[in-house]
All heavy atoms as TSV, in Angstrom:
chain	resi	resn	atom	element	x	y	z
A	1	MET	N	N	4.518	13.003	-8.657
A	1	MET	CA	C	4.162	11.777	-7.987
A	1	MET	C	C	5.221	11.428	-6.946
A	1	MET	O	O	6.398	11.313	-7.284
A	1	MET	CB	C	4.072	10.647	-8.998
A	1	MET	CG	C	2.861	10.739	-9.887
A	1	MET	SD	S	2.574	9.194	-10.739
A	1	MET	CE	C	2.952	9.722	-12.392
A	2	PRO	N	N	4.798	11.257	-5.715
A	2	PRO	CA	C	5.790	10.905	-4.694
A	2	PRO	C	C	6.289	9.465	-4.854
A	2	PRO	O	O	5.499	8.536	-4.975
A	2	PRO	CB	C	5.049	11.085	-3.378
A	2	PRO	CG	C	3.603	11.091	-3.706
A	2	PRO	CD	C	3.487	11.484	-5.138
A	3	ARG	N	N	7.600	9.337	-4.908
A	3	ARG	CA	C	8.239	8.018	-4.888
A	3	ARG	C	C	8.632	7.770	-3.448
A	3	ARG	O	O	9.418	8.527	-2.875
A	3	ARG	CB	C	9.450	8.003	-5.810
A	3	ARG	CG	C	9.033	8.083	-7.276
A	3	ARG	CD	C	10.238	8.263	-8.129
A	3	ARG	NE	N	10.812	9.585	-7.797
A	3	ARG	CZ	C	11.492	10.331	-8.617
A	3	ARG	NH1	N	11.752	9.924	-9.823
A	3	ARG	NH2	N	11.949	11.507	-8.243
A	4	ILE	N	N	8.062	6.732	-2.858
A	4	ILE	CA	C	8.286	6.448	-1.442
A	4	ILE	C	C	8.768	5.022	-1.264
A	4	ILE	O	O	8.772	4.224	-2.202
A	4	ILE	CB	C	7.001	6.666	-0.621
A	4	ILE	CG1	C	5.911	5.672	-1.044
A	4	ILE	CG2	C	6.497	8.092	-0.745
A	4	ILE	CD1	C	4.730	5.617	-0.120
A	5	VAL	N	N	9.160	4.706	-0.041
A	5	VAL	CA	C	9.436	3.326	0.343
A	5	VAL	C	C	8.280	2.937	1.263
A	5	VAL	O	O	8.081	3.535	2.317
A	5	VAL	CB	C	10.790	3.194	1.070
A	5	VAL	CG1	C	10.992	1.763	1.544
A	5	VAL	CG2	C	11.916	3.647	0.169
A	6	LEU	N	N	7.491	1.963	0.814
A	6	LEU	CA	C	6.311	1.518	1.554
A	6	LEU	C	C	6.570	0.098	2.048
A	6	LEU	O	O	6.683	-0.823	1.236
A	6	LEU	CB	C	5.079	1.571	0.651
A	6	LEU	CG	C	3.768	1.054	1.245
A	6	LEU	CD1	C	3.386	1.835	2.502
A	6	LEU	CD2	C	2.657	1.126	0.205
A	7	ASN	N	N	6.694	-0.045	3.346
A	7	ASN	CA	C	6.980	-1.347	3.949
A	7	ASN	C	C	8.190	-2.018	3.292
A	7	ASN	O	O	8.178	-3.199	2.988
A	7	ASN	CB	C	5.757	-2.260	3.889
A	7	ASN	CG	C	4.647	-1.782	4.810
A	7	ASN	OD1	O	4.852	-0.958	5.684
A	7	ASN	ND2	N	3.462	-2.296	4.614
A	8	GLY	N	N	9.221	-1.230	3.048
A	8	GLY	CA	C	10.471	-1.755	2.526
A	8	GLY	C	C	10.548	-1.869	1.014
A	8	GLY	O	O	11.584	-2.245	0.483
A	9	GLU	N	N	9.463	-1.543	0.303
A	9	GLU	CA	C	9.433	-1.654	-1.153
A	9	GLU	C	C	9.269	-0.269	-1.771
A	9	GLU	O	O	8.398	0.497	-1.362
A	9	GLU	CB	C	8.250	-2.533	-1.602
A	9	GLU	CG	C	8.291	-3.951	-1.082
A	9	GLU	CD	C	9.351	-4.791	-1.745
A	9	GLU	OE1	O	9.639	-4.561	-2.933
A	9	GLU	OE2	O	9.891	-5.681	-1.066
A	10	ARG	N	N	10.081	0.024	-2.766
A	10	ARG	CA	C	9.936	1.297	-3.472
A	10	ARG	C	C	8.652	1.284	-4.286
A	10	ARG	O	O	8.350	0.296	-4.953
A	10	ARG	CB	C	11.115	1.531	-4.399
A	10	ARG	CG	C	12.413	1.741	-3.660
A	10	ARG	CD	C	13.539	2.071	-4.618
A	10	ARG	NE	N	14.824	1.987	-3.952
A	10	ARG	CZ	C	15.343	2.957	-3.213
A	10	ARG	NH1	N	14.694	4.086	-3.063
A	10	ARG	NH2	N	16.512	2.801	-2.636
A	11	THR	N	N	7.914	2.370	-4.206
A	11	THR	CA	C	6.664	2.482	-4.959
A	11	THR	C	C	6.389	3.938	-5.275
A	11	THR	O	O	6.944	4.840	-4.647
A	11	THR	CB	C	5.494	1.842	-4.181
A	11	THR	OG1	O	4.357	1.752	-5.022
A	11	THR	CG2	C	5.131	2.648	-2.940
A	12	THR	N	N	5.543	4.169	-6.248
A	12	THR	CA	C	5.145	5.527	-6.616
A	12	THR	C	C	3.635	5.632	-6.438
A	12	THR	O	O	2.890	4.754	-6.872
A	12	THR	CB	C	5.509	5.816	-8.090
A	12	THR	OG1	O	6.927	5.650	-8.236
A	12	THR	CG2	C	5.127	7.227	-8.474
A	13	LEU	N	N	3.211	6.699	-5.794
A	13	LEU	CA	C	1.783	6.943	-5.592
A	13	LEU	C	C	1.390	8.204	-6.359
A	13	LEU	O	O	2.253	9.011	-6.725
A	13	LEU	CB	C	1.486	7.097	-4.094
A	13	LEU	CG	C	1.712	5.836	-3.262
A	13	LEU	CD1	C	1.450	6.126	-1.792
A	13	LEU	CD2	C	0.828	4.701	-3.722
A	14	PRO	N	N	0.090	8.394	-6.588
A	14	PRO	CA	C	-0.356	9.569	-7.339
A	14	PRO	C	C	-0.036	10.876	-6.632
A	14	PRO	O	O	0.106	10.917	-5.405
A	14	PRO	CB	C	-1.879	9.388	-7.428
A	14	PRO	CG	C	-2.126	7.950	-7.102
A	14	PRO	CD	C	-0.990	7.507	-6.228
A	15	GLU	N	N	0.076	11.933	-7.421
A	15	GLU	CA	C	0.302	13.279	-6.870
A	15	GLU	C	C	-0.771	13.565	-5.819
A	15	GLU	O	O	-1.935	13.246	-6.000
A	15	GLU	CB	C	0.246	14.316	-7.991
A	15	GLU	CG	C	0.821	15.652	-7.594
A	15	GLU	CD	C	2.313	15.567	-7.294
A	15	GLU	OE1	O	3.052	14.882	-8.012
A	15	GLU	OE2	O	2.730	16.208	-6.313
A	16	GLY	N	N	-0.370	14.167	-4.718
A	16	GLY	CA	C	-1.300	14.516	-3.646
A	16	GLY	C	C	-1.605	13.351	-2.709
A	16	GLY	O	O	-2.502	13.466	-1.872
A	17	ALA	N	N	-0.885	12.241	-2.832
A	17	ALA	CA	C	-1.137	11.074	-1.993
A	17	ALA	C	C	-0.895	11.398	-0.520
A	17	ALA	O	O	-0.036	12.217	-0.180
A	17	ALA	CB	C	-0.253	9.904	-2.428
A	18	THR	N	N	-1.675	10.752	0.306
A	18	THR	CA	C	-1.583	10.946	1.766
A	18	THR	C	C	-1.265	9.615	2.441
A	18	THR	O	O	-1.208	8.567	1.802
A	18	THR	CB	C	-2.908	11.480	2.313
A	18	THR	OG1	O	-3.915	10.472	2.134
A	18	THR	CG2	C	-3.330	12.774	1.638
A	19	ALA	N	N	-1.123	9.684	3.747
A	19	ALA	CA	C	-0.884	8.463	4.529
A	19	ALA	C	C	-2.034	7.474	4.340
A	19	ALA	O	O	-1.815	6.268	4.292
A	19	ALA	CB	C	-0.698	8.801	6.003
A	20	ALA	N	N	-3.253	7.963	4.185
A	20	ALA	CA	C	-4.408	7.078	3.951
A	20	ALA	C	C	-4.237	6.322	2.631
A	20	ALA	O	O	-4.584	5.136	2.541
A	20	ALA	CB	C	-5.705	7.881	3.942
A	21	ASP	N	N	-3.701	6.980	1.621
A	21	ASP	CA	C	-3.443	6.310	0.342
A	21	ASP	C	C	-2.390	5.223	0.498
A	21	ASP	O	O	-2.475	4.166	-0.125
A	21	ASP	CB	C	-3.014	7.330	-0.714
A	21	ASP	CG	C	-4.104	8.339	-1.021
A	21	ASP	OD1	O	-5.259	7.929	-1.233
A	21	ASP	OD2	O	-3.797	9.545	-1.029
A	22	ALA	N	N	-1.397	5.471	1.325
A	22	ALA	CA	C	-0.358	4.474	1.574
A	22	ALA	C	C	-0.944	3.247	2.261
A	22	ALA	O	O	-0.559	2.119	1.957
A	22	ALA	CB	C	0.776	5.067	2.409
A	23	VAL	N	N	-1.879	3.467	3.175
A	23	VAL	CA	C	-2.537	2.346	3.852
A	23	VAL	C	C	-3.243	1.480	2.806
A	23	VAL	O	O	-3.090	0.269	2.787
A	23	VAL	CB	C	-3.520	2.831	4.941
A	23	VAL	CG1	C	-4.351	1.671	5.478
A	23	VAL	CG2	C	-2.769	3.508	6.070
A	24	ARG	N	N	-4.005	2.116	1.926
A	24	ARG	CA	C	-4.705	1.367	0.875
A	24	ARG	C	C	-3.717	0.647	-0.035
A	24	ARG	O	O	-3.913	-0.519	-0.390
A	24	ARG	CB	C	-5.592	2.295	0.052
A	24	ARG	CG	C	-6.907	2.632	0.745
A	24	ARG	CD	C	-7.854	3.358	-0.174
A	24	ARG	NE	N	-7.424	4.712	-0.509
A	24	ARG	CZ	C	-7.555	5.768	0.277
A	24	ARG	NH1	N	-8.125	5.633	1.466
A	24	ARG	NH2	N	-7.135	6.949	-0.100
A	25	ALA	N	N	-2.639	1.320	-0.413
A	25	ALA	CA	C	-1.635	0.720	-1.309
A	25	ALA	C	C	-0.953	-0.482	-0.658
A	25	ALA	O	O	-0.516	-1.398	-1.358
A	25	ALA	CB	C	-0.598	1.767	-1.706
A	26	SER	N	N	-0.884	-0.499	0.653
A	26	SER	CA	C	-0.241	-1.611	1.355
A	26	SER	C	C	-1.153	-2.830	1.426
A	26	SER	O	O	-0.693	-3.930	1.740
A	26	SER	CB	C	0.149	-1.196	2.778
A	26	SER	OG	O	-1.003	-1.155	3.618
A	27	GLY	N	N	-2.444	-2.626	1.157
A	27	GLY	CA	C	-3.398	-3.726	1.244
A	27	GLY	C	C	-4.043	-3.866	2.607
A	27	GLY	O	O	-4.875	-4.742	2.812
A	28	ALA	N	N	-3.674	-3.001	3.538
A	28	ALA	CA	C	-4.259	-3.058	4.881
A	28	ALA	C	C	-5.658	-2.468	4.862
A	28	ALA	O	O	-5.975	-1.601	4.045
A	28	ALA	CB	C	-3.389	-2.297	5.879
A	29	ASP	N	N	-6.501	-2.919	5.757
A	29	ASP	CA	C	-7.847	-2.383	5.899
A	29	ASP	C	C	-7.780	-1.170	6.832
A	29	ASP	O	O	-7.689	-1.330	8.048
A	29	ASP	CB	C	-8.772	-3.449	6.472
A	29	ASP	CG	C	-10.209	-2.953	6.678
A	29	ASP	OD1	O	-10.502	-1.771	6.406
A	29	ASP	OD2	O	-11.039	-3.772	7.123
A	30	GLY	N	N	-7.802	0.007	6.261
A	30	GLY	CA	C	-7.663	1.236	7.032
A	30	GLY	C	C	-8.795	1.500	7.997
A	30	GLY	O	O	-8.672	2.321	8.900
A	31	GLU	N	N	-9.928	0.795	7.821
A	31	GLU	CA	C	-11.061	0.971	8.726
A	31	GLU	C	C	-10.961	0.036	9.926
A	31	GLU	O	O	-11.662	0.226	10.910
A	31	GLU	CB	C	-12.365	0.705	7.974
A	31	GLU	CG	C	-12.590	1.637	6.789
A	31	GLU	CD	C	-12.636	3.103	7.178
A	31	GLU	OE1	O	-13.275	3.432	8.213
A	31	GLU	OE2	O	-12.043	3.915	6.471
A	32	ALA	N	N	-10.111	-0.960	9.850
A	32	ALA	CA	C	-9.976	-1.947	10.928
A	32	ALA	C	C	-9.174	-1.394	12.084
A	32	ALA	O	O	-8.329	-0.508	11.914
A	32	ALA	CB	C	-9.320	-3.211	10.379
A	33	ARG	N	N	-9.444	-1.937	13.247
A	33	ARG	CA	C	-8.625	-1.596	14.410
A	33	ARG	C	C	-7.288	-2.298	14.288
A	33	ARG	O	O	-7.153	-3.298	13.595
A	33	ARG	CB	C	-9.335	-2.062	15.676
A	33	ARG	CG	C	-10.604	-1.287	15.940
A	33	ARG	CD	C	-11.247	-1.779	17.196
A	33	ARG	NE	N	-10.256	-1.723	18.270
A	33	ARG	CZ	C	-10.516	-1.410	19.522
A	33	ARG	NH1	N	-11.726	-1.157	19.881
A	33	ARG	NH2	N	-9.560	-1.379	20.422
A	34	GLY	N	N	-6.277	-1.773	14.939
A	34	GLY	CA	C	-4.986	-2.435	14.967
A	34	GLY	C	C	-4.085	-2.099	13.796
A	34	GLY	O	O	-3.092	-2.765	13.577
A	35	VAL	N	N	-4.423	-1.051	13.034
A	35	VAL	CA	C	-3.579	-0.606	11.931
A	35	VAL	C	C	-2.895	0.685	12.358
A	35	VAL	O	O	-3.534	1.585	12.904
A	35	VAL	CB	C	-4.397	-0.375	10.640
A	35	VAL	CG1	C	-3.509	0.154	9.529
A	35	VAL	CG2	C	-5.076	-1.663	10.205
A	36	ALA	N	N	-1.585	0.768	12.126
A	36	ALA	CA	C	-0.821	1.960	12.489
A	36	ALA	C	C	0.054	2.367	11.313
A	36	ALA	O	O	0.452	1.532	10.503
A	36	ALA	CB	C	0.051	1.692	13.715
A	37	VAL	N	N	0.340	3.670	11.241
A	37	VAL	CA	C	1.174	4.208	10.174
A	37	VAL	C	C	2.308	5.024	10.780
A	37	VAL	O	O	2.080	5.831	11.684
A	37	VAL	CB	C	0.357	5.121	9.225
A	37	VAL	CG1	C	1.248	5.736	8.162
A	37	VAL	CG2	C	-0.786	4.369	8.596
A	38	ALA	N	N	3.509	4.801	10.271
A	38	ALA	CA	C	4.664	5.628	10.645
A	38	ALA	C	C	5.217	6.238	9.369
A	38	ALA	O	O	5.364	5.552	8.352
A	38	ALA	CB	C	5.723	4.807	11.349
A	39	LEU	N	N	5.487	7.523	9.409
A	39	LEU	CA	C	6.075	8.240	8.277
A	39	LEU	C	C	7.410	8.781	8.728
A	39	LEU	O	O	7.482	9.574	9.681
A	39	LEU	CB	C	5.142	9.380	7.838
A	39	LEU	CG	C	5.656	10.309	6.752
A	39	LEU	CD1	C	5.990	9.546	5.486
A	39	LEU	CD2	C	4.614	11.388	6.459
A	40	ASP	N	N	8.464	8.321	8.078
A	40	ASP	CA	C	9.828	8.710	8.439
A	40	ASP	C	C	10.102	8.514	9.926
A	40	ASP	O	O	10.723	9.339	10.592
A	40	ASP	CB	C	10.102	10.161	8.027
A	40	ASP	CG	C	10.046	10.339	6.521
A	40	ASP	OD1	O	10.429	9.401	5.791
A	40	ASP	OD2	O	9.611	11.410	6.061
A	41	GLY	N	N	9.604	7.390	10.452
A	41	GLY	CA	C	9.874	7.013	11.838
A	41	GLY	C	C	8.959	7.628	12.875
A	41	GLY	O	O	9.108	7.344	14.065
A	42	GLU	N	N	8.007	8.457	12.452
A	42	GLU	CA	C	7.082	9.102	13.388
A	42	GLU	C	C	5.665	8.552	13.173
A	42	GLU	O	O	5.177	8.517	12.041
A	42	GLU	CB	C	7.060	10.615	13.175
A	42	GLU	CG	C	8.382	11.294	13.460
A	42	GLU	CD	C	8.756	11.283	14.926
A	42	GLU	OE1	O	7.859	11.397	15.778
A	42	GLU	OE2	O	9.965	11.125	15.213
A	43	VAL	N	N	5.009	8.160	14.260
A	43	VAL	CA	C	3.649	7.655	14.166
A	43	VAL	C	C	2.714	8.775	13.722
A	43	VAL	O	O	2.798	9.909	14.203
A	43	VAL	CB	C	3.180	7.085	15.525
A	43	VAL	CG1	C	1.717	6.698	15.483
A	43	VAL	CG2	C	4.032	5.889	15.906
A	44	VAL	N	N	1.835	8.437	12.774
A	44	VAL	CA	C	0.831	9.386	12.289
A	44	VAL	C	C	-0.489	8.981	12.923
A	44	VAL	O	O	-0.985	7.870	12.664
A	44	VAL	CB	C	0.716	9.354	10.742
A	44	VAL	CG1	C	-0.361	10.314	10.279
A	44	VAL	CG2	C	2.045	9.654	10.091
A	45	PRO	N	N	-1.096	9.824	13.753
A	45	PRO	CA	C	-2.382	9.476	14.358
A	45	PRO	C	C	-3.438	9.202	13.286
A	45	PRO	O	O	-3.479	9.871	12.252
A	45	PRO	CB	C	-2.753	10.722	15.174
A	45	PRO	CG	C	-1.436	11.395	15.438
A	45	PRO	CD	C	-0.609	11.124	14.212
A	46	ARG	N	N	-4.286	8.220	13.524
A	46	ARG	CA	C	-5.307	7.823	12.553
A	46	ARG	C	C	-6.126	9.004	12.066
A	46	ARG	O	O	-6.440	9.094	10.880
A	46	ARG	CB	C	-6.241	6.780	13.194
A	46	ARG	CG	C	-7.313	6.274	12.243
A	46	ARG	CD	C	-8.220	5.264	12.924
A	46	ARG	NE	N	-7.549	4.022	13.240
A	46	ARG	CZ	C	-7.541	2.966	12.437
A	46	ARG	NH1	N	-8.162	3.002	11.303
A	46	ARG	NH2	N	-6.906	1.877	12.797
A	47	GLY	N	N	-6.465	9.929	12.917
A	47	GLY	CA	C	-7.261	11.089	12.535
A	47	GLY	C	C	-6.540	12.031	11.566
A	47	GLY	O	O	-7.164	12.909	10.973
A	48	GLU	N	N	-5.232	11.848	11.391
A	48	GLU	CA	C	-4.447	12.693	10.497
A	48	GLU	C	C	-4.012	12.005	9.213
A	48	GLU	O	O	-3.324	12.592	8.392
A	48	GLU	CB	C	-3.210	13.214	11.248
A	48	GLU	CG	C	-3.572	14.105	12.414
A	48	GLU	CD	C	-2.359	14.539	13.229
A	48	GLU	OE1	O	-1.217	14.439	12.727
A	48	GLU	OE2	O	-2.554	14.956	14.384
A	49	TRP	N	N	-4.404	10.742	9.017
A	49	TRP	CA	C	-3.984	10.008	7.825
A	49	TRP	C	C	-4.363	10.727	6.539
A	49	TRP	O	O	-3.575	10.830	5.620
A	49	TRP	CB	C	-4.576	8.609	7.796
A	49	TRP	CG	C	-3.998	7.648	8.807
A	49	TRP	CD1	C	-3.023	7.895	9.721
A	49	TRP	CD2	C	-4.397	6.304	8.992
A	49	TRP	NE1	N	-2.789	6.762	10.480
A	49	TRP	CE2	C	-3.619	5.783	10.050
A	49	TRP	CE3	C	-5.338	5.493	8.386
A	49	TRP	CZ2	C	-3.761	4.458	10.475
A	49	TRP	CZ3	C	-5.480	4.187	8.820
A	49	TRP	CH2	C	-4.691	3.679	9.856
A	50	ARG	N	N	-5.593	11.199	6.467
A	50	ARG	CA	C	-6.082	11.843	5.226
A	50	ARG	C	C	-5.474	13.212	4.988
A	50	ARG	O	O	-5.497	13.701	3.859
A	50	ARG	CB	C	-7.592	11.938	5.243
A	50	ARG	CG	C	-8.255	10.597	5.094
A	50	ARG	CD	C	-9.733	10.707	4.894
A	50	ARG	NE	N	-10.272	9.366	4.689
A	50	ARG	CZ	C	-11.442	8.996	5.132
A	50	ARG	NH1	N	-12.209	9.837	5.785
A	50	ARG	NH2	N	-11.861	7.766	4.906
A	51	SER	N	N	-4.936	13.826	6.017
A	51	SER	CA	C	-4.380	15.181	5.856
A	51	SER	C	C	-2.847	15.188	5.884
A	51	SER	O	O	-2.249	16.257	5.808
A	51	SER	CB	C	-4.927	16.094	6.946
A	51	SER	OG	O	-4.522	15.652	8.229
A	52	THR	N	N	-2.231	14.023	5.995
A	52	THR	CA	C	-0.766	13.951	6.044
A	52	THR	C	C	-0.236	13.608	4.656
A	52	THR	O	O	-0.361	12.465	4.195
A	52	THR	CB	C	-0.300	12.889	7.060
A	52	THR	OG1	O	-0.809	13.245	8.350
A	52	THR	CG2	C	1.205	12.824	7.129
A	53	PRO	N	N	0.352	14.600	3.977
A	53	PRO	CA	C	0.848	14.337	2.616
A	53	PRO	C	C	2.122	13.509	2.623
A	53	PRO	O	O	2.912	13.549	3.569
A	53	PRO	CB	C	1.122	15.747	2.086
A	53	PRO	CG	C	1.428	16.556	3.303
A	53	PRO	CD	C	0.602	15.970	4.408
A	54	LEU	N	N	2.300	12.757	1.546
A	54	LEU	CA	C	3.533	12.002	1.349
A	54	LEU	C	C	4.431	12.799	0.427
A	54	LEU	O	O	3.974	13.402	-0.534
A	54	LEU	CB	C	3.237	10.641	0.735
A	54	LEU	CG	C	2.303	9.753	1.546
A	54	LEU	CD1	C	2.054	8.457	0.810
A	54	LEU	CD2	C	2.848	9.506	2.941
A	55	THR	N	N	5.713	12.800	0.746
A	55	THR	CA	C	6.668	13.530	-0.074
A	55	THR	C	C	7.654	12.550	-0.704
A	55	THR	O	O	7.860	11.450	-0.205
A	55	THR	CB	C	7.432	14.577	0.763
A	55	THR	OG1	O	8.082	13.917	1.837
A	55	THR	CG2	C	6.495	15.633	1.299
A	56	ASP	N	N	8.234	12.986	-1.793
A	56	ASP	CA	C	9.208	12.173	-2.498
A	56	ASP	C	C	10.311	11.745	-1.544
A	56	ASP	O	O	10.831	12.547	-0.777
A	56	ASP	CB	C	9.791	12.996	-3.656
A	56	ASP	CG	C	10.295	12.137	-4.780
A	56	ASP	OD1	O	9.718	11.072	-5.022
A	56	ASP	OD2	O	11.292	12.525	-5.399
A	57	GLY	N	N	10.611	10.455	-1.532
A	57	GLY	CA	C	11.675	9.932	-0.676
A	57	GLY	C	C	11.221	9.529	0.710
A	57	GLY	O	O	12.027	9.041	1.497
A	58	GLY	N	N	9.938	9.713	1.016
A	58	GLY	CA	C	9.433	9.363	2.337
A	58	GLY	C	C	9.466	7.867	2.576
A	58	GLY	O	O	9.391	7.058	1.650
A	59	VAL	N	N	9.587	7.492	3.835
A	59	VAL	CA	C	9.573	6.083	4.235
A	59	VAL	C	C	8.321	5.857	5.064
A	59	VAL	O	O	8.155	6.475	6.118
A	59	VAL	CB	C	10.836	5.701	5.036
A	59	VAL	CG1	C	10.767	4.250	5.485
A	59	VAL	CG2	C	12.081	5.947	4.186
A	60	VAL	N	N	7.448	5.004	4.570
A	60	VAL	CA	C	6.161	4.732	5.225
A	60	VAL	C	C	6.113	3.269	5.651
A	60	VAL	O	O	6.395	2.376	4.855
A	60	VAL	CB	C	4.988	5.044	4.285
A	60	VAL	CG1	C	3.656	4.798	4.993
A	60	VAL	CG2	C	5.066	6.467	3.765
A	61	GLU	N	N	5.753	3.058	6.884
A	61	GLU	CA	C	5.519	1.703	7.400
A	61	GLU	C	C	4.070	1.612	7.807
A	61	GLU	O	O	3.576	2.447	8.570
A	61	GLU	CB	C	6.420	1.404	8.613
A	61	GLU	CG	C	7.889	1.382	8.309
A	61	GLU	CD	C	8.317	0.208	7.437
A	61	GLU	OE1	O	7.639	-0.852	7.474
A	61	GLU	OE2	O	9.317	0.354	6.714
A	62	VAL	N	N	3.354	0.627	7.275
A	62	VAL	CA	C	1.989	0.348	7.669
A	62	VAL	C	C	2.016	-0.964	8.421
A	62	VAL	O	O	2.430	-1.992	7.871
A	62	VAL	CB	C	1.039	0.269	6.442
A	62	VAL	CG1	C	-0.375	-0.064	6.890
A	62	VAL	CG2	C	1.065	1.584	5.667
A	63	LEU	N	N	1.604	-0.920	9.661
A	63	LEU	CA	C	1.676	-2.097	10.545
A	63	LEU	C	C	0.282	-2.539	10.924
A	63	LEU	O	O	-0.597	-1.710	11.170
A	63	LEU	CB	C	2.459	-1.742	11.807
A	63	LEU	CG	C	3.829	-1.119	11.569
A	63	LEU	CD1	C	4.379	-0.538	12.850
A	63	LEU	CD2	C	4.769	-2.135	10.977
A	64	THR	N	N	0.090	-3.841	10.994
A	64	THR	CA	C	-1.193	-4.418	11.403
A	64	THR	C	C	-0.961	-5.356	12.565
A	64	THR	O	O	-0.126	-6.276	12.461
A	64	THR	CB	C	-1.832	-5.184	10.230
A	64	THR	OG1	O	-1.961	-4.301	9.120
A	64	THR	CG2	C	-3.210	-5.696	10.609
A	65	ALA	N	N	-1.679	-5.129	13.651
A	65	ALA	CA	C	-1.575	-6.006	14.814
A	65	ALA	C	C	-2.207	-7.358	14.474
A	65	ALA	O	O	-3.247	-7.416	13.827
A	65	ALA	CB	C	-2.292	-5.382	16.004
A	66	VAL	N	N	-1.536	-8.442	14.893
A	66	VAL	CA	C	-2.015	-9.789	14.639
A	66	VAL	C	C	-2.039	-10.540	15.947
A	66	VAL	O	O	-1.062	-10.506	16.713
A	66	VAL	CB	C	-1.073	-10.500	13.623
A	66	VAL	CG1	C	-1.539	-11.931	13.380
A	66	VAL	CG2	C	-1.009	-9.734	12.316
A	67	GLN	N	N	-3.149	-11.223	16.193
A	67	GLN	CA	C	-3.260	-12.038	17.402
A	67	GLN	C	C	-2.626	-13.386	17.160
A	67	GLN	O	O	-2.644	-13.909	16.045
A	67	GLN	CB	C	-4.735	-12.258	17.741
A	67	GLN	CG	C	-5.127	-11.733	19.056
A	67	GLN	CD	C	-6.598	-11.965	19.322
A	67	GLN	OE1	O	-7.387	-12.171	18.417
A	67	GLN	NE2	N	-6.954	-11.911	20.574
A	68	GLY	N	N	-2.065	-13.925	18.175
A	68	GLY	CA	C	-1.468	-15.251	18.035
A	68	GLY	C	C	-0.852	-15.724	19.328
A	68	GLY	O	O	-0.899	-15.034	20.321
A	69	GLY	N	N	-0.275	-16.840	19.256
A	69	GLY	CA	C	0.284	-17.348	20.496
A	69	GLY	C	C	1.351	-18.354	20.253
A	69	GLY	O	O	1.806	-18.709	19.261
């Protein structure tokens, strides 16, 4: 099971977890526009979320664009 840092919090995901799993674990709506994922400081294109594995010690940031003023 990969132990990662997800948005600054240590967490463990199931074996074989991907960037898409991290998005779900963060509570973000992965189908919505304005969601981005970075793995170890590198942006993961949306089309690669399901095929990008998470490894032990990885740092994942899930960002959601918010409108405001």
